C-alpha positions in Angstrom: 10.9 -35.3 -29.2 14.0 -35.2 -27.0 15.2 -38.4 -25.6 14.9 -38.7 -21.8 18.3 -39.3 -20.1 18.2 -42.5 -18.0 21.7 -42.2 -16.5 21.4 -38.6 -15.6 22.8 -35.3 -17.0 24.9 -32.5 -15.6 21.7 -30.8 -14.5 21.0 -33.8 -12.2 24.1 -33.0 -10.3 23.0 -29.5 -9.3 22.9 -29.3 -5.5 19.4 -27.8 -5.6 18.1 -31.0 -7.2 20.1 -33.3 -5.0 19.0 -31.7 -1.7 15.8 -30.2 -0.4 17.5 -26.9 0.4 14.8 -25.8 2.9 15.2 -29.0 4.9 19.0 -28.9 4.6 18.9 -25.3 5.8 17.0 -26.5 8.9 19.6 -29.3 9.3 22.4 -26.7 9.3 20.4 -24.4 11.6 20.0 -27.3 14.0 23.7 -28.0 13.9 24.4 -24.4 14.6 22.0 -24.3 17.5 23.6 -27.5 18.9 27.3 -26.5 18.5 27.3 -22.7 18.1 29.4 -23.1 14.9 28.3 -20.9 12.0 28.1 -22.8 8.8 26.9 -22.5 5.2 26.6 -24.3 1.8 28.1 -22.7 -1.3 27.5 -23.8 -4.9 30.4 -24.7 -7.2 30.3 -21.2 -8.7 30.7 -19.5 -5.3 27.0 -18.6 -4.9 25.7 -18.8 -1.4 22.9 -21.4 -1.1 22.1 -21.4 2.6 23.7 -20.3 5.8 23.1 -20.7 9.5 24.4 -18.2 12.1 26.9 -15.5 11.8 28.6 -14.2 14.9 28.2 -10.5 15.8 32.0 -9.9 15.4 31.6 -10.5 11.7 28.1 -9.1 11.0 28.4 -6.0 13.2 32.1 -5.2 12.8 34.2 -7.0 10.2 31.6 -6.8 7.4 30.8 -3.2 8.2 34.4 -1.8 7.6 36.0 -1.6 4.2 39.4 -3.0 5.2 38.2 -5.8 7.5 35.5 -6.8 5.0 38.2 -7.1 2.3 40.0 -9.5 4.7 36.9 -11.6 5.0 36.5 -11.7 1.2 40.1 -12.8 0.7 39.8 -15.6 3.3 36.6 -16.9 1.6 38.3 -16.8 -1.9 41.3 -18.7 -0.5 39.1 -21.3 1.0 37.1 -21.7 -2.3 40.3 -22.2 -4.3 41.7 -24.8 -1.8 38.4 -26.7 -1.6 38.8 -27.5 -5.3 41.7 -29.8 -4.6 41.8 -30.6 -0.8 39.5 -32.6 1.3 39.5 -30.4 4.3 41.1 -26.9 4.2 41.2 -23.9 6.5 42.1 -20.3 6.5 43.0 -18.0 9.3 41.3 -14.7 8.4 43.5 -11.6 9.0 40.7 -10.5 11.3 41.7 -13.3 13.7 39.0 -16.0 13.1 39.3 -19.4 11.5 37.2 -20.6 8.5 37.0 -24.2 7.3 35.7 -25.7 4.0 35.5 -29.1 2.4 34.2 -30.0 -1.1 31.1 -32.2 -1.6 31.8 -34.6 -4.5 29.2 -36.9 -6.1 30.5 -39.4 -8.7 33.6 -37.3 -9.0 31.7 -34.1 -9.6 32.1 -31.1 -7.4 28.5 -30.1 -6.5 29.0 -27.8 -3.5 31.3 -26.7 -0.7 30.5 -26.9 3.0 31.8 -24.1 5.1 32.2 -23.8 8.9 33.9 -20.8 10.5 34.1 -17.6 12.4 35.6 -19.6 15.3 38.7 -20.0 17.4 40.8 -23.0 18.4 41.7 -21.5 21.8 40.5 -18.7 24.0 41.1 -15.3 22.3 44.0 -13.0 23.0 41.9 -10.0 23.9 44.8 -7.6 23.7 45.1 -8.3 20.0 41.4 -7.7 19.4 41.5 -4.5 21.6 44.3 -3.2 19.2 42.1 -4.2 16.3 39.1 -2.3 17.7 41.3 0.8 18.2 42.7 0.6 14.6 39.3 0.3 13.0 37.5 2.6 15.4 35.1 -0.1 16.7 33.1 0.2 19.9 35.8 -1.6 21.9 33.5 -3.0 24.7 30.9 -4.2 22.2 33.6 -5.7 19.9 35.4 -7.6 22.7 32.0 -8.9 23.9 31.3 -10.1 20.3 34.7 -11.8 20.1 34.0 -13.6 23.4 30.9 -15.1 21.8 33.0 -16.8 19.0 32.9 -20.6 19.5 36.2 -22.1 20.7 36.6 -25.5 19.1 39.8 -27.6 18.9 41.0 -28.2 15.3 40.8 -32.0 15.5 37.3 -31.9 16.8 36.2 -29.3 14.2 37.6 -31.5 11.4 35.7 -34.5 12.7 32.5 -32.6 12.8 33.1 -31.2 9.3 33.8 -34.7 7.9 30.7 -36.0 9.6 28.5 -33.2 8.0 30.1 -33.9 4.6 29.2 -37.7 5.0 25.6 -36.8 5.9 25.3 -34.4 2.9 26.9 -36.9 0.6 24.5 -39.7 1.7 21.5 -37.4 1.2 22.7 -36.3 -2.2 23.5 -39.9 -3.4 20.1 -41.0 -2.3 18.5 -38.2 -4.2 20.6 -39.0 -7.3 19.4 -42.6 -7.2 15.8 -41.4 -7.0 16.4 -39.1 -10.0 17.9 -41.9 -12.1 15.0 -44.1 -11.2 12.6 -41.3 -12.2 14.4 -41.0 -15.5 14.0 -44.7 -16.1 10.3 -44.5 -15.4 10.0 -41.6 -17.8 11.8 -43.5 -20.4 9.5 -46.4 -20.0 6.3 -44.3 -20.2 7.9 -41.8 -22.8 5.4 -39.7 -24.6 2.5 -40.5 -22.3 4.2 -38.9 -19.4 5.4 -36.0 -21.5 2.0 -34.8 -22.6 -0.1 -32.5 -20.5 -3.8 -32.5 -21.2 -5.1 -29.2 -22.5 -8.0 -29.4 -20.1 -5.7 -29.5 -17.1 -4.0 -26.4 -18.3 -7.3 -24.6 -18.8 -8.7 -25.7 -15.5 -5.7 -24.5 -13.6 -5.4 -21.2 -15.6 -5.4 -18.1 -13.4 -7.9 -16.6 -15.9 -11.6 -17.6 -16.0 -12.1 -19.3 -19.4 -15.2 -20.5 -21.3 -16.1 -21.0 -24.9 -19.2 -21.6 -27.0 -19.9 -22.9 -30.5 -21.0 -20.7 -33.4 -24.7 -21.2 -32.3 -23.7 -19.6 -28.9 -24.1 -22.9 -27.0 -21.6 -22.9 -24.1 -19.4 -26.0 -24.3 -16.8 -25.5 -21.6 -16.2 -23.5 -18.3 -13.0 -23.9 -16.4 -12.5 -24.1 -12.6 -11.3 -20.5 -12.3 -14.4 -19.2 -14.0 -16.5 -21.1 -11.5 -14.3 -20.0 -8.6 -14.6 -16.3 -9.5 -18.3 -16.1 -10.5 -19.8 -19.3 -9.0 -21.4 -20.5 -12.3 -20.9 -24.0 -13.7 -21.7 -25.4 -17.1 -25.0 -26.7 -15.8 -26.0 -23.2 -14.8 -25.1 -21.7 -18.2 -26.2 -23.8 -21.2 -25.9 -20.9 -23.7 -24.8 -17.2 -24.0 -28.3 -15.8 -23.4 -28.5 -17.5 -20.0 -25.1 -16.1 -19.1 -26.2 -12.5 -19.9 -29.4 -12.9 -17.9 -27.6 -14.3 -14.9 -24.7 -11.9 -15.0 -26.7 -8.8 -15.7 -30.2 -9.3 -14.2 -31.1 -5.6 -14.7 -32.5 -5.4 -18.3 -31.4 -1.7 -18.6 -27.8 -2.8 -18.0 -27.9 -6.1 -19.9 -29.4 -5.0 -23.2 -26.6 -2.5 -24.1 -23.9 -5.1 -23.3 -25.7 -7.8 -25.3 -26.0 -5.4 -28.2 -22.3 -4.8 -28.3 -21.6 -8.5 -28.3 -24.1 -9.3 -31.0 -22.7 -6.5 -33.2 -19.1 -7.9 -32.7 -20.4 -11.5 -33.4 -22.1 -10.3 -36.6 -18.9 -8.6 -37.8 -16.9 -11.7 -37.0 -19.1 -13.9 -39.1 -19.0 -11.4 -42.0 -15.2 -11.3 -41.9 -14.9 -14.7 -43.7 -12.0 -15.7 -41.4 -10.1 -12.4 -41.6 -8.6 -11.3 -38.3 -10.9 -9.4 -36.1 -9.7 -7.7 -32.9 -11.0 -9.2 -29.7 -14.0 -7.5 -27.9 -12.6 -6.1 -24.6 -15.0 -4.9 -21.9 -15.1 -4.1 -18.2 -18.3 -4.4 -16.2 -19.9 -5.3 -12.9 -21.2 -8.9 -12.9 -23.7 -10.6 -10.6 -22.2 -13.8 -9.2 -24.2 -16.9 -8.5 -24.3 -16.2 -4.8 -25.9 -12.8 -5.4 -22.7 -10.7 -4.8 -21.2 -8.5 -7.5 -17.7 -8.4 -8.9 -15.9 -6.1 -11.3 -14.7 -8.2 -14.3 -12.3 -7.4 -17.1 -13.2 -9.7 -20.0 -12.2 -10.4 -23.6 -14.1 -12.2 -26.3 -12.2 -13.6 -29.4 -12.8 -16.1 -32.2 -10.6 -19.2 -32.3 -11.2 -22.1 -34.7 -15.0 -21.7 -35.1 -15.3 -21.2 -31.3 -16.1 -18.1 -29.4 -13.5 -17.9 -26.6 -14.3 -15.8 -23.4 -11.8 -15.1 -20.7 -12.1 -12.9 -17.6 -10.2 -11.7 -14.6 -11.4 -10.3 -11.3 -10.4 -6.7 -10.9 -12.9 -5.9 -8.1 -10.4 -4.7 -5.5 -8.4 -2.5 -8.0 -11.7 -1.1 -9.3 -13.0 -0.3 -5.8 -9.8 1.6 -5.0 -10.0 3.6 -8.2 -13.7 4.4 -7.5 -13.0 5.6 -4.0 -10.2 7.9 -5.4 -12.6 9.2 -8.0 -15.3 9.8 -5.3 -12.8 11.6 -3.1 -11.6 13.8 -6.0 -15.1 14.6 -7.2 -16.2 15.6 -3.7 -13.1 17.8 -3.2 -13.8 19.5 -6.5 -17.4 20.2 -5.4 -16.3 21.5 -2.0 -13.7 23.8 -3.7 -16.3 25.1 -6.1 -18.6 26.0 -3.1 -21.5 23.8 -3.9 -24.3 23.4 -1.2 -23.8 20.8 1.4 -26.9 18.8 0.6 -25.9 18.6 -3.1 -22.4 17.4 -2.2 -23.8 14.8 0.3 -26.4 13.6 -2.3 -23.7 13.1 -4.9 -21.5 11.3 -2.3 -24.2 8.8 -1.5 -24.9 8.3 -5.3 -21.2 7.5 -5.8 -21.1 5.0 -2.8 -24.3 3.3 -3.9 -23.0 2.8 -7.5 -20.3 0.5 -6.0 -23.1 -1.8 -4.8 -26.6 -1.5 -6.1 -28.0 -3.6 -3.3 -27.4 -0.9 -0.6 -29.2 2.3 0.3 -27.4 5.0 2.2 -28.3 8.1 4.3 -26.5 11.0 5.9 -28.0 12.6 9.1 -26.6 15.7 10.7 -26.9 16.8 14.3 -28.8 20.0 15.0 -27.1 23.1 16.6 -27.9 21.7 20.1 -26.3 18.4 19.2 -29.3 16.4 20.4 -31.4 15.7 17.3 -30.6 14.1 13.9 -31.8 16.0 10.8 -32.1 14.6 7.2 -29.3 15.8 5.0 -29.3 13.2 2.1 -31.0 9.9 1.5 -31.9 9.7 -2.2 -32.8 6.0 -2.2 -34.9 5.8 1.0 -38.6 6.4 0.8 -39.9 9.9 1.8 -42.2 8.6 4.5 -39.1 7.0 6.2 -37.0 10.1 5.9 -39.8 12.2 7.3 -40.4 9.8 10.3 -36.8 9.9 11.5 -36.2 13.6 10.8 -35.6 15.3 14.2 -35.2 12.1 16.2 -33.4 12.6 19.5 -30.2 10.6 19.8 -29.6 8.1 22.6 -28.5 4.6 23.2 -31.1 2.2 21.7 -32.4 4.8 19.2 -31.9 2.7 16.1 -28.5 2.4 14.6 -27.9 6.1 13.7 -29.2 7.5 17.0 -27.0 5.1 19.0 -23.9 5.7 16.8 -24.3 9.5 17.1 -24.9 9.2 20.9 -22.0 6.8 21.6 -19.6 8.2 18.9 -18.8 4.7 17.6 -19.8 2.4 14.8 -23.1 0.4 15.4 -23.7 -2.8 13.3 -27.3 -4.2 13.3 -27.3 -7.3 11.2 -31.0 -8.0 11.6 -33.4 -5.2 12.4 -36.3 -7.6 13.2 -34.4 -9.1 16.2 -32.2 -6.2 17.4 -33.4 -4.3 20.5 -32.2 -1.0 19.2 -34.8 -1.1 16.5 -37.8 -2.2 18.6 -39.5 1.2 18.4 -38.9 1.5 14.6 -39.4 -2.1 13.5 -42.8 -1.5 11.7 -41.4 1.6 10.0 -38.3 -0.3 8.8 -40.5 -3.1 7.5 -42.6 -0.6 5.5 -39.4 0.7 3.9 -38.2 -2.9 3.2 -35.1 -2.4 5.5 -33.7 -5.5 7.3 -30.1 -4.4 8.2 -28.5 -1.1 9.1 -24.8 -0.3 9.7 -24.1 3.2 11.0 -20.8 5.1 11.3 -20.6 8.4 13.3 -19.3 11.4 11.3 -16.6 12.8 13.5 -14.8 16.1 13.1 -11.1 16.6 13.2 -11.5 17.8 16.8 -13.4 14.7 17.8 -16.9 16.2 17.8 -19.8 14.1 16.4 -21.3 15.8 13.4 -23.9 13.2 12.4 -24.0 9.7 11.0 -23.5 7.8 7.8 -25.7 4.7 7.4 -25.9 1.7 4.9 -29.1 -0.2 4.7 -29.8 -3.7 3.2 -33.2 -5.3 2.4 -32.0 -8.6 3.9 -30.2 -9.5 7.1 -26.6 -8.7 6.4 -23.2 -8.8 8.1 -20.4 -6.5 6.9 -17.1 -7.8 5.6 -13.8 -6.0 5.5 -14.7 -4.2 2.3 -18.0 -3.0 3.8 -16.2 -1.6 6.9 -13.6 0.2 4.8 -16.4 1.7 2.6 -18.5 3.0 5.5 -15.4 4.4 7.2 -14.3 6.0 4.0 -17.7 7.6 3.3 -18.0 9.0 6.9 -14.5 10.4 6.6 -15.3 12.2 3.3 -18.5 13.5 4.8 -16.6 14.9 7.7 -14.1 16.7 5.5 -16.9 18.3 3.4 -19.0 19.4 6.4 -16.0 20.9 8.2 -14.7 22.6 5.1 -18.1 24.2 4.2 -18.8 25.2 7.8 -15.4 26.9 8.0 -16.0 28.6 4.7 -19.5 29.8 5.8 -18.0 31.1 9.0 -15.3 32.9 7.0 -17.9 34.4 4.8 -20.0 35.5 7.8 -17.0 37.0 9.4 -16.1 38.9 6.2 -19.6 40.3 6.0 -19.6 41.3 9.6 -16.2 43.1 9.1 -17.4 45.1 6.2 -20.5 46.2 8.1 -18.4 47.5 10.9 -16.9 50.4 9.1 -16.1 52.4 12.3 -13.9 49.5 13.6 -12.3 49.0 10.1 -11.9 45.2 10.2 -10.2 45.3 6.8 -6.7 46.6 6.2 -7.4 49.9 4.4 -5.0 52.4 2.9 -5.1 55.4 0.6 -2.3 56.6 -1.6 -1.6 59.9 -3.4 -0.7 60.4 -7.0 3.0 59.4 -6.5 2.2 56.3 -4.4 2.9 57.7 -1.0 0.6 56.7 1.9 -1.9 59.3 3.0 -4.1 57.2 5.2 -4.1 53.8 6.9 -6.6 52.3 9.3 -5.5 50.7 12.6 -5.8 47.2 11.2 -3.4 48.0 8.3 -1.0 49.8 10.7 -1.0 46.8 13.0 -0.2 44.4 10.2 2.8 46.3 9.0 4.1 47.1 12.5 6.5 44.1 12.4 10.0 44.2 11.0 9.6 45.5 7.4 12.7 43.6 6.2 11.0 40.3 6.8 8.2 41.3 4.4 10.3 43.3 2.0 9.9 41.0 -1.1 6.1 41.0 -0.8 5.9 44.8 -0.1 8.0 45.6 -3.1 5.6 43.8 -5.4 2.6 45.4 -3.5 4.0 48.9 -4.1 4.6 48.2 -7.8 0.9 47.2 -8.2 -0.1 50.4 -6.4 1.9 52.5 -8.9 0.5 50.5 -11.8 -3.1 51.2 -10.7 -2.4 55.0 -10.3 -0.8 55.1 -13.7 -3.3 53.0 -15.7 -6.5 53.4 -13.7 -7.1 49.6 -14.1 -8.2 47.8 -10.9 -5.7 45.2 -9.7 -5.7 42.4 -7.1 -2.6 41.3 -5.3 -1.9 38.8 -2.5 0.8 39.4 0.1 2.1 37.4 3.0 2.8 39.3 6.2 5.1 37.7 8.9 3.7 38.4 12.3 6.0 36.9 15.0 6.1 33.1 14.7 3.2 32.9 12.2 2.2 34.5 8.9 -1.0 35.9 7.5 -2.2 36.1 3.9 -4.0 39.2 2.7 -5.8 39.7 -0.6 -5.7 43.4 -1.6 -8.2 44.9 -4.1 -6.7 48.1 -5.4 -8.7 50.6 -7.4 -7.9 54.1 -8.6 -9.6 57.1 -6.9 -9.7 60.8 -7.0 -8.7 62.5 -3.8 -7.8 66.0 -2.7 -4.4 66.0 -4.3 -5.6 64.5 -7.6 -5.3 60.9 -8.7 -4.5 58.1 -6.3 -5.4 54.6 -5.2 -7.5 52.9 -2.6 -6.3 49.5 -1.2 -8.6 47.2 0.8 -7.0 44.1 2.2 -8.9 41.1 3.4 -7.4 38.4 5.6 -7.6 35.1 3.6 -5.4 33.1 6.0 -8.1 30.6 6.9 -8.9 30.2 3.2 -5.3 29.5 2.3 -4.8 27.1 5.2 -8.0 25.2 4.3 -6.7 24.9 0.7 -3.5 23.5 2.0 -5.5 21.1 4.2 -7.6 20.0 1.3 -4.6 19.4 -0.8 -2.9 17.4 1.9 -6.1 15.3 2.5 -6.3 14.6 -1.3 -2.7 13.3 -1.2 -2.8 11.3 2.1 -4.2 8.1 3.3 -7.2 8.9 5.6 -6.4 6.3 8.2 -2.6 6.5 8.6 -2.0 10.0 7.2 0.8 8.6 5.1 1.1 9.4 1.4 -1.7 7.6 -0.5 -1.4 5.4 -3.5 -2.2 8.1 -6.1 0.3 10.6 -4.7 3.0 7.9 -4.3 2.9 7.1 -8.0 3.2 10.8 -8.8 6.3 11.2 -6.6 7.7 7.9 -7.7 7.4 8.7 -11.4 9.1 12.0 -10.8 12.0 10.3 -8.9 12.3 7.8 -11.8 12.9 10.6 -14.2 15.5 12.2 -11.9 17.3 8.8 -11.4 17.2 8.1 -15.1 18.7 11.5 -16.0 21.6 11.2 -13.5 22.0 7.3 -13.6 21.3 7.0 -9.9 20.4 3.8 -8.2 16.8 3.6 -7.0 15.5 1.1 -4.5 12.0 0.1 -3.4 10.8 -1.8 -0.3 7.3 -3.4 -0.1 6.1 -4.8 3.1 2.9 -6.4 4.2 1.8 -7.2 7.8 1.8 -10.9 8.6 -1.5 -12.5 9.6 -3.2 -9.2 9.8 -6.6 -10.8 9.2 -6.2 -12.6 12.5 -5.8 -9.3 14.3 -9.1 -8.0 12.8 -10.8 -11.3 13.5 -9.5 -11.5 17.1 -9.7 -7.9 18.3 -12.0 -6.2 15.8 -11.4 -3.7 13.0 -11.0 -0.8 15.5 -7.8 -2.5 16.9 -6.8 -3.3 13.3 -7.0 0.4 12.4 -4.9 1.2 15.5 -2.3 -1.4 14.5 -2.1 0.2 11.0 -1.7 3.6 12.5 1.0 2.5 15.0 2.9 0.7 12.2 2.7 3.8 10.1 4.2 5.9 12.9 7.0 3.4 13.6 7.8 3.2 9.9 7.8 7.0 9.5 10.3 7.4 12.4 12.5 4.5 11.1 12.9 5.4 7.4 15.1 8.3 6.2 13.7 11.8 5.8 14.4 11.6 2.0 12.6 8.2 1.6 9.0 8.2 0.3 6.8 6.1 2.6 3.2 5.3 1.5 0.3 3.0 2.2 -0.9 1.3 -1.0 -4.0 -0.2 0.6 -5.0 -2.6 3.3 -2.0 -3.7 5.3 0.4 -3.1 2.4 3.1 -0.4 2.5 5.9 0.8 0.2 9.1 2.8 0.6 10.9 4.4 -2.4 14.6 5.1 -1.6 16.4 7.5 -3.9 20.2 7.2 -4.6 20.1 3.9 -2.6 22.1 0.8 -3.5 21.1 -2.8 -3.0 23.0 -3.2 0.3 21.7 0.0 1.7 18.1 -0.9 0.8 18.5 -4.3 2.5 19.9 -2.7 5.6 17.0 -0.2 5.7 14.5 -3.0 5.2 16.0 -5.0 8.0 16.0 -2.0 10.4 12.3 -1.5 9.5 11.5 -5.1 10.0 13.2 -5.1 13.5 11.4 -1.9 14.4 8.0 -3.3 13.6 8.7 -6.7 15.2 9.8 -5.0 18.5 6.8 -2.6 18.7 4.3 -3.4 21.3 0.8 -1.9 20.6 -1.1 -1.1 23.8 -4.8 -1.9 23.7 -7.4 -0.1 25.8 -7.8 -3.1 28.0 -4.2 -2.9 29.2 -3.3 -5.8 26.9 -0.5 -5.3 24.3 0.0 -7.0 20.9 2.7 -7.1 18.4 2.9 -7.9 14.7 5.5 -8.7 12.1 5.9 -7.9 8.5 7.3 -9.6 5.3 9.6 -7.5 3.1 10.4 -7.5 -0.6 13.3 -5.3 -1.9 14.4 -4.4 -5.4 17.0 -2.1 -6.8 17.4 -0.7 -10.4 20.4 1.0 -12.0 19.6 3.1 -15.0 23.2 2.9 -16.4 22.4 -0.7 -17.4 20.5 0.6 -20.4 17.3 -1.3 -19.5 14.0 0.5 -19.4 12.3 0.7 -16.0 9.0 1.8 -14.7 7.7 2.1 -11.1 5.2 -0.7 -11.9 8.1 -3.0 -12.8 9.7 -2.2 -9.4 6.5 -2.8 -7.5 5.9 -6.1 -9.3 9.5 -7.3 -8.5 9.3 -6.2 -4.9 5.8 -7.8 -4.5 7.1 -11.1 -5.8 10.0 -10.9 -3.4 7.6 -10.1 -0.6 5.5 -13.1 -1.5 8.6 -15.3 -1.3 9.3 -13.8 2.1 5.8 -15.0 3.2 6.4 -18.4 1.7 9.7 -18.8 3.5 8.2 -18.1 6.9 7.3 -14.4 7.1 9.0 -11.7 9.2 12.0 -11.6 6.9 13.5 -9.6 4.1 13.9 -11.1 0.6 15.6 -9.4 -2.3 14.1 -9.6 -5.8 
């Protein structure tokens, strides 16, 4: 065991141990506010510890130009060298401003250097600074105004103030050093007792839920984190059987999980102490309060004990499930499945996230006055039949009101809410006690129907519930619109084919050498524009015509025709035919522009965030991994900014989730106009956003983050009531350089930026912190 130093060590003289840096930073900030003199504290190695105030002349002008920045650096280096041997030293920067420094020594050890500077001893000679503005191409008026803001302090007065601050700093440091030495003495007196940390304290404060049982499966220990995550205490769970019954009340779910554990336990006992890999599982667990959480767990054997540890992955799992639901629905839509089948599967996917809910989708009839059943697999038939065809209106249950008003309706208790008075008996028969309904709204703002979530107990939605019902209604809207557009397209094509006289398709006939012998008016109109604009497509089209004439094999070819400011896509089916002159070809072209546009729309929707229309999490990782490969290949710098809105929950709590959604959309718009066109901006989830910046250095990334922070902080978001609110954000920034030889992944960058962002929140929010 190492001996505890009573008289102190070199480590005790580190300025970070002698001073509370946060409090000292507030002291320096207060001094700056009182005197207007910028100041800072620098470690013995030249590292900046804290600073307060920099005048605009330096931050906006001197530091932004290569030559004047070099002058500032030379002045700082000179001061640092002088401060090693002199009590108070100064340097007149070649940019025309004075800087002062004095060492802080404790017991003869140089622990830090106190700086004051960016000031003048007498009013400035403005002609000198005007010449300097011209030389370095500054905005002269702005530069002169910035110089006028520099504090003018006589040298003697400045030195007195500097000495006073050094005395204050020294007294604080000496006091801290005395406390450190007394602490060392106390440690020496209590030696090993104070050096040992009880294993129970470590386990109780672990971020992982931990429990263990003996070989007979009697549970002996449950830590605080396990109880915090799941609610169960040791009194609730005397043995493993009670755990499985509580966590998995449904026998059909519980029995397979128990079987896997018992099989692993049997193999463990038969191994005679040989190493057995841990049992790793992921499952949905019922908590003590009746809610459900997604848990990743691991079971292992340690010294005749069965150790169980778990972590809560509910939020991550929900995001993954929603992405899977979205992708599955898009695939079904693309494959042309029936709307009822798609909506049935959508509800099944949503209900699998929470077995306690039952969902329904009702669609408006052609007149837009009545709701018709589309999908409600978990609701009883008598209930579905009773509400089929109900006329919408305010007070007509949750769904009828939501469809009539075009806004979300939350009924927490059906038994007491006036909207449900006519249907209370029907709801009781179906064991329904709460109903939240979200209108399904098209991209043009037209109400298409409603999506509802039912509970068998009175229930109030939380943030997750609101996100889920909005997500489901949005997906339903996409599917309904897409299928209706496709049906309309099919009906249009059928109508065109039936009107042979008007020739709705582009039709052309070719002779045996590929020359046109007939075109209908539609074909002629399509090719009436400048042929040179369509030349590449037409060349391919002509080659296919000749191939069909030569081989007799039918072909299909797609071409794009430019028509003025737009373009149309046509799919030509070309078959060989016999005509008056011998062999030839018949080409029938169909307009598939809507189909292509819908495919593009679906692809965009699959890659974008439904609320903000920014890149979503999945597509961001695709783009980010691609940029990582490019940056690695060419040894480019790559920077990443993460930011999270400050106190966003207060916005939702104060103004409601509709205003919260508006805030997220407005922040997304502001961010999109602030970042560079080459930057990759995405919403990761909730109020968290990320920006990937290619070929961007550390300094450039910090500047971009600061611009974005200021843009967000200065944005006023108008509410419908005429009131306006504003929000701020905390930023974390990280930069990687592939020429360092280290391996990097986008997950590492996000983790580093997230930690920096967390520090930004700890340090007061509305700031940028570099990882």
